[in-house]
Phi, psi and omega in degrees: 000145179239123180249127174261120173259117173271107186274113176268036181061050180280142173285346183262013183305314178301322181290323178293318175298317179298319179296317178297315179297325179288315186275333181231071182302154180063030179264140173273127181247128175246131178245126178228143175288157183308314184280348183257358181291131180238167179308318183299323180296313183292315183299327182272354183272146172269336180212140176241132175246121175264111187288171168291184183211170180224120173073006178247126183247136174301322181303323182272337185225049186299324181296324179296310183290321178296324177299317181297309179295326176301321177294319179297318181295316181302315184263000177050042179280136173307127187225134175239119176262131180246124178055254178302325177297319176294316178299324179297314179297311182301315180298318180303323182265012170108004178289154175261136178261129181240128179284132178279155181301326178223153177294133179268119181228125176129187182280137176225152172278139173238149183240131177287143175282153189284343192310307186246011188243136179275334182229131182236112175236141176297147177238164177251134180226156179260120179256148176205071183208165180235005180239148172234155184265126177232175182049058187296124182288151184290344179283347179250136183252120178293138178245326180210154181217167176225188179296341180267358180121206184290130181250330177223137174214164176224157177280148181296321187236338180261158181278057181248134177229146175236137176235112181288344180259183182247099178291342181282348179257119180287133175275154177237137179278000000 
């Protein structure tokens, strides 16, 4: 398996690589920066991870982020967006990004939506972000939420998922 990590300058890159190696042993990992991702990278990947980010705003660089999601859409590659990566997917499909008054850092409870789940238990996730997704587009289906809004979503027809939290960061009780 080949995993492409699109690095949005995340501080959690080593943890993300470690998580991929733990969950998908014997995987070839290719890391490319947001601005350097090309068609060949996406076309050759079996899975694309859009990382969280530091200091890069969709608001300031919409064409860069739209180009990246456009490549995933063109090749229909299974894609998981984490934090900024999730925001990138949501923004591409028309969601509005709203800056929160303070950066949210730490563990939060998230609740699964009832639609496709037989059992719903709150989970704990680690957040490290300052934006929330609003005006959720109908092409994206919410799966879980927190007090800050949608935390997990999926695309209706494409293999795209967004996680507003950081699964690569272990929470501590």
